[in-house]
N, C-alpha and C positions, 0 to 999 in steps of 0.2 A: 504494500500500500504506500503510495507516494504522498508525502505531506509537506506543506509549506507553512511557515509561521511568519506572519507580517507583524512587526512590533513597533510600538510608539513608546519611547522611553525618555523621560526627562532627567531622572536622577540615577538611572542604572539598574533599578530593581527589575523592571519589566524586561530589559535587555538580558539580564542574567537568567531569568526564568525561560526566556525564549531560547537561549543558548543551551541550557540544561535539557530542555524538552527536545530540541533538535538532535542532540546527541543520543537521547534515549530512543527517538523515533527514526534515527538515521535520515532526518529530514533536513530541509534548508531553511535559513532565516533570511528575511529581507527587511531592511529598515523601512519605516513608514514613508520617509522622504523619497524612497526609490520605488514605491508601490506602483506607479504608473509605467514602470519599465518592464513589467512582467506579465505573463499570460497565465491566468489561474486555471485555464481549461485542462492542462495536463496533470492536475493534482486530484487525488481521491479525497484528501482531507485538507481543508483550508482553515487555518487557525489564526485568529486575530488576537493580539495581546496589546492591551493599552492600560495606562495608569488611570486610577480613579481620582478625579479632581472635582471636589464639591459634589460628590455623588454620581458624576457622569464619567463614562469611559471615554478617554480622549481618542479622537480619530474614528470613533465608531460609526459616525454618519457615513463616511466613505465605505466602510465595510458593508453596511446595510444596503447601500446602493448597488453593491456587487451581488446581492442575493439572487436576483433572477438569473445571473450567469452561473450560479453555483448549484442549480437544481440537480438533485441526485447525488450531491457530494456531502460528506460530513462537514459540518460547520461548527467550530468551537470558538468561544470567546473566553479569553483569560482577562479578568479584571484585577489588576494588581494595585493594592491600596495600602494605606498606613495602619489601618485598624487590624487587630488580631482576627483570625478566621472565626467565622460563626455563621449559623444559619440565618440569623436576623440581618447581618450585614449583607450576605449574599442575596437575600430576598429584597432588601432595599435597593441594591444595585440593579437587580433584575427589573423591578417595577419602575425604576427611574429611567431605564434605558431601552426596554423592549415592550412591545405589545404582546398580548397572549398568543396571537398568531405567530409572531416571530419566535417566541419561546418554544413553540411546538416544533420548530425546525432547527434550532440552535441550542447547543449545550453551553451553558455559562458556568464558569468556575471562578470563584473569588480566591485570590492568593494574597496572603499578607506579605508585604515587602518591607516597608519602614519609611523613615524620613531621613533625608540627607540635606540639611540646610545649606551645606557648603556647595551643593550643585544646583540649588534652587535659584530661580530668577528673583529679582528684587520684588516684583509684584506678588509672587507666591509667598515669599518670606513675610512681606507686609501683611497679607491676609492671614497667615498663620499666627502672627503676632496679635492681630485683632481678635482672632478666635481664642487664643490663650487668655487675653485680657477679659473677654466676655465670660469665659468660664471662671476665671479668678474672681470676677465681680459678683458672682452669685452668692447670696446670703446663706442659703442652705443647699449646697450642691449635693446631688446624689453621689453615691459611691462611684458609679461609672463616670460621672462628670469629673470628679476629683481625680480619678485614675487617668482619665484622658488628658486633663490639664497637666498632670505630672509627666505623662509619657511624651507629650508634644513639646515639652520644654527644651528638648535636646534631640540631636540626631540619634537614630537607632536603626538596627537591621534585624528583622525577624524572618527574613526569607529563608526557606528551607526546601531542599529538593523533595522532601517527603510530601509536600503539598501537591506535587505533580502526580502522585500515585492515582488519585481518582481520574485525572485527565488521561493517564495511560490506560486505565480500565475502559474509559469511554472510547478511546482510539481503537482498542483491540476488539470492541464489539463489531461483529460482522454486519449486523443489520443497521439500517438507518435509525436515527434517534426517534 
């Protein structure tokens, strides 16, 4: 089965997951900026990997425009974010980015990456600072809000190859999703 992974990475976490997955699948990776230089027709599985930014998967609009061309192929989306893995996070990403119809044809996986302030742009750092201040200003923050405020106060890396195991299971399924 021939697979391609198109990835859009700002701080390196998505790129790392794309590389790890390509090795496991014996597939190839293509940077998002080079997406228009390739022909997706020759692939059995097309995987799009993008970072989650304010709940939305970056570059996903392009991938969704390709769906008519990908009829009959496996379509997987990897959403790489700063929050730890969890069903609620994955459900929120799914509902913010896909219709029910799209979710019937695409497998979505949320993968925790981390934060790297050193590689973020000025605007992203500014918005993260605002978010931290908003959380800190709450009079009675929930345990989750307090933990989030603490976690986003610095760069961290929670990416792990093991998060790709469910993706590999989906890839190995012989039937369509």
